[in-house]
C-alpha angles and dihedrals in degrees: 000000000000089000092053095050090047090054092047091051092050089047091053091048091048092049091048092049090047091053091049091050093049091048091048091049090053095047099047096070090045093059096038116115122237121210130200126204141160120230128216092274093055095253115143116228133189126203148150093245125052113233116240117252094017128109106244136186124207111236120224109236120225135185114282092228109036118197110263124223116252111283094235090069093046099044129013117244124250092263092057091045091050092050091049091049092050091048092051091046092051091048090050091049091049091049091048092049091049091049091049091050091050091048090050092050091048092051091048092051090047093051092047091051091048091049092050091049092049091049091047093052094046097045119096097211129013123205142173130205119251126211092279091053094250123139116254113190119220120244121232090259092052090047092051091048091050091048092049091048092052092046089052090049091050092050090053099044102032105065 
């Protein structure tokens, strides 16, 4: 019985010493200093001991795994990305529809101007109605001016 309690006491002491040694082994690197210096070739070195005759700088030690900010702040979630994608797609569709409508209006105006020019060139006599509702025929100069105006309009609208 004396022998058993003596062994148990030695075992407890051994376990306690073992725990202290492990704890010490873990703490020593944590409190070790790290130095930074640049050699003659301009290469930066890091070490536990500062070299003699070199200008050194003690490096502040930080945790190996710093705590990251929540991911929602860094990167939007899939729902936000989906909403943004849908918004951009709707804007693109609206822009495309507006462009198509403008192109259609431009083509219509172009075709109307071409038709008017063709009618003007094929007609024998052109006239307009005055305030009394009577026909007033255009002179050759007025006809040339109207033709030039329509040709200018066609060159602007029919690209």
